[in-house]
C-alpha positions as CSV (number, residue, x, y, z in Angstrom):
1,M,12.3,-3.4,-2.8
2,T,11.0,-6.7,-4.1
3,D,10.5,-6.9,-7.8
4,P,7.0,-8.4,-8.3
5,C,8.2,-9.7,-11.7
6,A,10.7,-11.9,-9.9
7,L,8.0,-13.8,-8.0
8,P,6.7,-16.6,-10.1
9,D,3.3,-16.8,-8.5
10,R,2.4,-13.1,-9.0
11,L,1.8,-11.1,-12.1
12,P,3.2,-7.5,-12.4
13,G,0.6,-5.0,-11.1
14,H,-1.4,-7.6,-9.2
15,G,-0.6,-6.8,-5.6
16,P,-2.9,-6.4,-2.6
17,A,-5.9,-4.3,-3.2
18,D,-6.2,-0.9,-1.6
19,P,-8.6,-1.0,1.4
20,D,-11.9,0.8,0.7
21,G,-11.5,4.6,1.2
22,Y,-7.7,4.5,0.9
23,L,-5.2,5.1,-1.8
24,V,-1.8,3.3,-1.6
25,E,0.9,4.7,-3.8
26,E,4.6,4.4,-4.3
27,V,6.7,7.4,-3.1
28,P,10.5,7.9,-3.2
29,D,11.1,6.3,0.1
30,G,8.7,3.3,-0.3
31,Y,4.9,3.4,-0.1
32,R,2.3,5.5,1.7
33,W,-1.4,5.4,2.2
34,T,-3.8,8.3,2.0
35,C,-7.3,8.3,3.5
36,R,-9.6,9.6,0.8
37,A,-12.2,11.0,3.3
38,D,-9.9,13.3,5.2
39,G,-6.5,13.4,3.5
40,R,-4.6,11.8,6.3
41,T,-1.4,10.0,5.2
42,A,1.0,7.5,6.8
43,G,4.3,6.2,5.6
44,P,6.7,5.6,4.1
45,F,6.4,1.8,4.5
46,P,9.1,-0.4,2.9
47,S,6.6,-2.5,0.9
48,R,3.2,-2.1,-0.7
49,E,1.9,-5.0,1.4
50,E,2.9,-3.3,4.6
51,A,1.2,0.0,3.5
52,V,-2.0,-1.9,2.6
53,L,-2.0,-3.7,6.0
54,A,-1.4,-0.4,7.9
55,A,-4.3,1.3,6.0
56,A,-6.5,-1.7,6.8
57,V,-5.7,-1.4,10.5
58,D,-6.3,2.4,10.4
59,R,-9.7,1.7,8.7
60,T,-10.8,-0.4,11.6
61,A,-9.5,2.0,14.3
């Protein structure tokens, strides 16, 4: 996993925002998203950015 503190252009805790209606959270194997409306989940994804992107794609599907 990439340590956000190691990236000089990002502050800790300031990653991509969760898409509307989704929760993106860290789990033991990486990150997953949960659809708040129906409880569907997907993951694990290796990075938070990938989980956010996947949730955004699911939202438009």
